[in-house]
N, C-alpha and C positions, 0 to 999 in steps of 0.2 A: 308671595314673597319674592323679592328681587334677588335674582343670582348675581353674586359678585362678578365683577369683570376680571376674570382670571385668564389674561391672555399672555401668559408667561413666556411663551415661545417667541415673542417679539424681542425680549431682552437677553436671551441665552447668548453668552459669548460663544463664538465660533469655535473656540477651544479653550481649555483650561489654561490659566496664566503659566508662563514659564519663569525662569528665574529673572529674566530681564523685563518682564511686564509689570504693570501696575498691580498692586495687590487687590484693588477692587475697582469696579467700574461704576462711575457715577450714573450712567443711565440705567444700569442694572438695579442699583439702590432706589432711584426715582420710580422706577416701574414697580418694584416690590413695595414701596410705601403706598403707591397708588391701589395696588391689588389687596394689600393687607387692610388698608383703611376701607376699601369697600366690603371686605369680609367682615371687619369689625362693625361697620353700619349694618350689614345685614343681620349680625347676631343681636344687636341692640334693637333694631326693627322687629325682628322675631319675638324678642322678649316682650316688647311693647304690645304686640299683637296677642300675646298670651297672659296679659296682666290679670284678666278675670280669673283664669284657671290658677295663676300663681297666688292670688289672694286666697284660694281654697286650700292651699298647701299649708301644712303647720308652720307657724313662724319659725321654729327651730331647724325646719328643713327647706325654708324658702331660697335661701342662698344656693343650697345644693341643687335644687330645682332649676334656678337661673343658670347656673354652671351647666347642667345637663342640656339646657336649650342651646347654650353657646357651642357646646361639644358637638351637638347634632348639626349644627349649622356648619361647623368646621369639617365634619365628615361627609356632609352632603356635596361637597366639591372635590374634584381631583386636583390633589395638591402636589403631585409628584414633580413636576417641573419646578414650581415655586419652592418646594423643598430642597431640590437639587441646587437652586440658586442660593438659597440661604446658607446651605452647607458649604457651597463654594466661598461664600464671604466669612465663614467660620462662625455664623449665627445659629441659634437654635432652629431646627426644622419644624417646631411645633409638633413633632411625632409622639411626644411624651407629655403632652400638656393637659391631660384629661382632668386632673384634680384642680387646675386653675387655668382655664382656658383663656378667659379674656385678660387676666393679669400677664400671662406668658406672651399672648399676642402683643400686649401693650409694651412689654419690655423689648421685644423684637422690634417693634415700630420706633420705640425710643432710641435704640441703638442705631438703626437705619437713619433716623434724624440727626443722630450725632455725626455719623460718618459723612453725611452730606451738608452738615452746618445748617439744617433747616430748623425752624421753630415747629414744636410740637403740635400747635395749633389747638384743635378741639378735643384732644384726647382726654377723657374724664377720668382721671387717675382714681378718685374717690370710689367710683362706681366698680371699677375693676378690683381694687383693693377689697372692698366689701365681699364681692363675689369670691375672691380668693381665700378669705380668711374663715369662711364658714365650714369648710369641708373637714379640717382637721378636728375642731371640737365635735362635730357630728360623729366622726369616726370613733373617737375616744369615748363618747357617751355611749355609743353601740357597743364598743368593746367592753366597758364596764357593765353594762346590762347583761351581757352575754356570760362574762368570766368573773364578774364581782370586783371587789376592791383590790384583791391580790392579782395584779396583771402577770405575776410571774408563774402562775398555774396555768396560763392560756397555752395551748399548744403552739409551737414554734415551726415554721417551714424548715425543712431539712435539705437544702440544696447546696 
């Protein structure tokens, strides 16, 4: 599996912007686009490598299994500097993207492309959307199996 080229330290601004500086730095955005596109390619390549195993997963859980592959690819690399840069730009740091990994990555990529007026290129939105929509029905089906048709009787977290 090809490791994404996450050389985020090249693009870190020397200091955070002050009131008189630009709100964002084009070179930071361009570098983030490259890094996130590499990460996305790694996720899809790993999914392709595991097609045979995915075929053995129940169809009702296959999209969740794909999402798990994407999540494991996301967590396989140190994203701290990249996440700092995304936060500096006011974008999602992907830290809470567990349930919709590819879709969240695509949203951040889309926003970066908009900031830099770049064409989205080869981002396959349908694939990320399909992966992102399967998690919720799976969870509600599991909840129904555990607690029955009356969801109000399920225990609630009390924090």
